[in-house]
N, C-alpha and C positions, 0 to 999 in steps of 0.2 A: 504493500499500500503505502499510495506517496501523499502526505499531508505537508500543508502549506497554512503556512501562519495557523497551525493547528486546526484546521477542518481537511475532511477526505476528498484527493481531488481527484485521485485515480486508485483501483482496484486491480490488484496483480491480477491476472490472470491466473488460473490453475494450473500444474502440472499437465495436465492431460491433456488442457485445451489447446495446452503450447504445440504437444505433441502431435495433438491433431491438423494441427491448424502447418506447422510443417510439414507432416506426410503428404496435404494437401497443394502445399503448395512444389514439391518434389514430384507430385503426380503428376504435374503441368509439364514438366519439361520430357522433351521429346527422348526415346530411349537408346540414341545420339548421344548424348552428353552422360548416359547414367550409368553404361555401359565399362568394366572395366577396363575391358583391354583395347585399347585404342580408339578412347574415347573423343569425340567430334569435342574440338574449342567451340568455349560461349563465347558467343560474342560481345563484348561487353562497350560502352561509348563510356566518355569521359566527361565531366563539363570540364570547361577551359577553366577555372578556376584550379582543379585537382589535376588537370593534366599538369600545368606549370608548377605546382608543387611537387608532384611526380620528378618532373624533370631537374626540380632545383634540390632535389633530394639525391638523384642522380648523381649530379657536376659535382655535390660535397662531399659525397661519395667516390667519388673518384680523383677529387684533391685530396682530399686525406689519404687518399691508400699510398698517393706518390713523395707523403713524406716521406725521408730516412729514418730508421730509425734507432737509435742510439741505445744500445747496452752499457751500462755503468757495472766494474766488477768491484 
């Protein structure tokens, strides 16, 4: 449950309801995406903001991996 200023604003669903929802959503996927052997790639579009953040993180990771490592003994 979620309270705001002492008042109930959201009642969390029961675990069984969450499981049922997840199963229903999984059932909507084509079998090509769910198979274990050679599953098809699921296409995903990113918002421009998300894409920019992804690229920024990749660039930062590249830069940090190029720094020389010094070991003191």
